[in-house]
N, C-alpha and C positions, 0 to 999 in steps of 0.2 A: 163298860156300858153294860147296863142291866138289861134282862130280856124285857120286851114289851109286855105291858100289863094285859092279862087276857080276861075278858069279861063274861065269857062263856066258859063251861068245862069243856076241855079237850083233853085227849089223850096226848101225853108226853111227847110222842112221835109227830103230832101235829103241831105242838107249839115250837117244836125244833125243825120244822120243816125248812127244806132249802131249795133253792131255785133250780138246782142241778137235778132233782129227783121229786119233781112234782107228780102228782098222780096221773095215771092214764086218762086222757081227755082233757087235760090242762096244758095248753102250750102258749108260749109268748114269742113274739116276732116283731120287728119294727112296725109300729103302727097297728098292731092285733094282739087281741088277748081273746084267746078261745077257750070256753067251757064246752064240752060235749060227752056225750056217752052216758048221760045219767036217765035211769028210769023213775026215780022218786024225788020228791022234795028233798028228803034227808040226803041222798047221794048229791044232789045238786048243792046243797049247804057244805056238805064235807069238802068238795072241790072249792069252793068259794074261801072257805076258812083256810083251807091249806094254800091257797093262792095268797090270800091277806097275811098270813103267818110268815109265809117265806118272804113277801115283800117287807114286812117289817124287820125280819131278821137280815136282810140284804137290800136296802133301799137303792143303794148304788148299783148293784148288780141287776136290780129290776129296771133302773132307769137305762141301763145299757142295753137290755134285751129289747125294750119296748120303743126307745126313742129313734125316729128316722132319721138317717144321717143328713138328708138335706135340711130337716128343721133343726137339727143341733149345729150345722154350720152358718145358718142363717140368724142364730141368737147372740 
């Protein structure tokens, strides 16, 4: 499988982002995606981009982290 196409320039570390080591202030839990601890628009954009790249690199792992168990059972 080839890596996802990047439509904006980003450092290689961001394009290879993994869910296991998201930046500080980015967290995932069942039913929750939290982005916090940024002071500027650029910092917020960096956190969002890291999350999106990690999601693209491991969509199944992302689904496991954010899916609520009760929702998964009812599907």
